[in-house]
C-alpha positions in Angstrom: 0.0 0.0 0.0 1.1 3.6 -0.8 -0.7 6.5 0.9 -0.6 9.7 -1.2 -1.1 13.2 0.4 -0.9 16.8 -0.8 1.9 19.1 0.2 1.3 22.4 2.1 2.1 25.9 0.8 3.9 27.0 4.0 7.3 25.5 4.4 10.0 25.7 7.1 13.7 24.7 7.4 14.5 22.0 10.0 17.9 20.5 9.6 18.2 19.3 13.2 15.3 17.1 14.2 15.8 14.2 11.8 18.5 13.4 9.2 17.6 13.2 5.5 17.5 9.7 4.0 18.1 10.6 0.4 17.6 13.1 -2.4 14.2 13.2 -4.2 13.8 10.6 -6.9 13.1 13.0 -9.7 15.6 15.7 -8.9 16.7 16.2 -12.5 13.2 17.2 -13.4 13.0 19.5 -10.4 16.2 21.1 -11.6 14.4 21.9 -14.9 11.5 23.5 -13.1 13.8 25.5 -10.9 15.7 26.9 -13.9 12.4 27.8 -15.6 11.3 29.7 -12.5 14.6 31.4 -12.2 14.3 32.7 -15.8 11.0 34.5 -14.9 10.6 38.1 -13.7 9.4 38.8 -10.2 6.1 40.1 -11.6 5.6 37.0 -13.7 6.4 34.8 -10.7 3.9 36.6 -8.5 1.2 36.1 -11.2 2.1 32.4 -11.4 2.1 31.9 -7.7 -1.1 33.9 -7.2 0.1 35.4 -3.9 0.6 38.8 -2.3 3.8 40.9 -2.7 5.3 39.8 0.6 5.0 36.1 -0.1 6.2 36.6 -3.6 9.3 38.5 -2.4 10.2 35.8 0.1 10.0 33.1 -2.7 11.9 35.2 -5.2 14.7 35.4 -2.6 14.5 31.6 -2.1 14.7 31.0 -5.8 17.8 33.2 -6.2 19.8 31.2 -3.7 18.1 27.8 -4.1 20.3 24.7 -3.6 18.6 21.4 -4.2 21.4 19.4 -2.6 22.5 21.2 0.6 20.9 22.3 3.9 17.8 20.1 3.3 14.9 19.3 5.5 13.1 15.9 5.5 9.9 16.5 3.5 7.6 15.3 6.3 9.0 18.1 8.5 9.2 20.8 5.9 5.5 21.2 5.2 3.6 23.1 7.9 -0.1 23.0 6.9 -3.1 21.8 9.0 -2.8 18.3 7.7 0.8 18.0 8.9 0.1 19.5 12.3 -2.5 16.8 12.9 -0.1 14.2 11.6 2.4 15.5 14.2 5.5 13.6 12.9 7.8 15.4 15.3 6.4 13.4 18.2 5.9 10.0 16.5 7.6 6.9 17.7 10.3 5.3 15.6 8.1 2.4 14.5 5.5 4.9 13.3 8.1 6.9 11.3 9.4 3.7 9.8 5.8 2.9 8.7 5.6 6.3 7.0 8.9 5.7 5.3 7.6 2.6 3.7 4.0 3.6 2.9 3.6 7.4 2.7 4.3 9.5 -0.5 3.9 13.2 -0.8 2.9 14.6 -4.2 4.5 17.9 -5.2 4.3 20.2 -8.2 8.1 20.9 -7.8 9.5 17.5 -6.7 6.9 15.1 -8.2 6.8 12.3 -5.6 8.5 12.4 -2.3 9.3 9.9 0.4 8.9 11.3 3.9 12.6 11.7 4.6 13.7 12.9 1.2 15.6 16.1 1.6 13.8 19.2 0.2 14.3 23.0 0.3 11.4 25.5 0.6 9.7 26.4 -2.7 6.4 27.6 -4.0 4.8 25.7 -7.0 1.4 24.2 -6.8 0.5 21.4 -9.1 -2.2 23.4 -10.9 0.2 26.3 -11.7 0.3 27.2 -15.4 4.0 26.8 -15.9 5.2 25.9 -19.4 8.3 23.7 -19.4 9.7 21.4 -22.1 6.8 22.1 -24.5 4.2 21.2 -21.8 1.5 23.8 -21.1 1.3 23.0 -17.4 2.7 20.7 -14.6 0.1 18.0 -15.3 1.6 17.7 -18.8 5.2 18.0 -17.4 4.8 15.2 -15.0 2.6 13.1 -17.3 2.5 9.5 -16.2 5.8 9.6 -14.4 4.3 9.6 -10.9 1.7 6.9 -11.6 4.4 4.7 -13.1 6.6 5.0 -10.0 3.6 4.3 -7.6 2.5 1.3 -9.7 6.0 -0.1 -9.6 5.8 0.0 -5.8 2.3 -1.2 -5.0 -1.1 -2.4 -6.3 -3.0 -0.3 -3.8 -2.9 3.5 -3.7 -4.8 5.1 -0.7 -5.7 8.6 -1.8 -5.7 11.2 0.9 -4.7 14.0 -1.5 -6.8 16.8 -2.8 -8.2 16.6 -6.3 -5.6 19.1 -7.5 -2.9 16.5 -6.7 -4.6 13.2 -7.1 -5.4 14.3 -10.7 -1.6 14.0 -11.4 -1.8 10.3 -10.6 -5.2 8.6 -11.0 -5.7 9.0 -14.8 -2.4 7.3 -15.5 -2.6 4.3 -13.2 -2.8 0.8 -14.8 -5.9 -1.3 -14.2 -4.2 -3.6 -11.7 -3.7 -0.8 -9.3 -6.7 -0.1 -6.9 -7.1 3.6 -6.3 -9.0 4.0 -3.0 -10.1 7.5 -2.2 -11.2 8.5 1.3 -13.8 11.3 1.8 -14.4 13.0 5.2 -17.7 14.8 5.3 -21.1 15.5 6.7 -24.5 14.6 5.4 -26.5 17.6 4.0 -29.7 16.1 2.8 -28.6 13.2 0.5 -25.2 14.8 -0.3 -21.9 14.4 1.5 -20.5 17.9 2.1 -16.7 18.2 2.6 -15.3 21.2 4.4 -11.7 22.2 3.5 -10.1 22.8 6.9 -11.9 19.8 8.6 -10.9 17.6 5.7 -7.3 18.5 6.1 -7.5 17.8 9.8 -9.0 14.3 9.1 -6.5 13.4 6.5 -3.6 14.2 8.8 -5.2 12.4 11.7 -5.8 9.3 9.4 -2.2 9.2 8.4 -1.2 9.3 12.1 -3.7 6.6 12.9 -2.6 4.4 10.0 1.0 4.6 11.3 0.1 4.0 15.0 -1.9 0.9 14.0 0.5 -0.3 11.3 -2.4 -0.6 8.8 -1.6 -2.5 5.6 -4.9 -3.9 4.5 -7.7 -1.8 2.9 -10.5 -3.4 4.9 -8.8 -2.3 8.2 -9.0 1.4 7.1 -12.7 1.3 7.7 -12.0 1.1 11.5 -10.9 4.7 11.5 -12.9 6.6 14.1 -10.9 9.6 15.1 -12.3 13.2 15.3 -15.8 11.9 15.4 -15.8 10.2 12.0 -17.3 6.8 11.3 -17.2 4.7 8.2 -20.4 4.7 6.1 -21.0 1.3 4.4 -24.0 2.6 2.6 -22.2 5.4 0.9 -18.9 3.6 0.3 -17.6 1.3 -2.5 -14.4 -0.6 -3.3 -12.8 2.5 -4.7 -14.3 5.1 -2.3 -14.5 5.0 1.4 -16.8 7.6 3.0 -16.4 8.7 6.6 -19.2 10.8 8.1 -18.9 13.2 11.0 -21.2 12.0 13.8 -23.6 14.4 15.5 -22.6 15.4 19.0 
């Protein structure tokens, strides 16, 4: 089983807590993206990043001195969004971290596919960014089937805890023998399941932590997840889609 999750926009440097295991697998492609970004003007970069002037200025500075091979942070500690706070890798036991090493993969517009302890540097590049590189109109074209091929070489079960923006870079390219299992965390609104962004991110991070603590490797066992008030809904679920509903207090 491989669990895929999205990255976070906010990133930090932490070279002390845990050592880096390796460099990212697709670093040569990352180098191409870095060079394409470095060739752009600050104004064009701000437009690409869709951010304010302060955030753009910080990331322009990062680009100017970017080193993909030195002073790196393990990917799992580098991202600082809600999902990662609920995952709380900094206080995990060694066996839980080893589980994540084996099973967790982070999707990235800049790095492609990351193992938790691959060394990364802070960057800003979302998967849906309209960056043209190597004749490709965007990053979905740039990465193509590369990420799906790597995942399918590792497993026949992908547990999707990523947003649609990122899962879209993988799902369409997977071969038929790979089961793509998406988890939804929501509330019933009439007959529809309503997902709320922040709460979803909390649940995804909590599920990753729960999977690691319980060393889950079989898809059927995922249905036992009951953190943050969620319960598995057999009636709304299928072989490729597990729905977890927030229970009324």
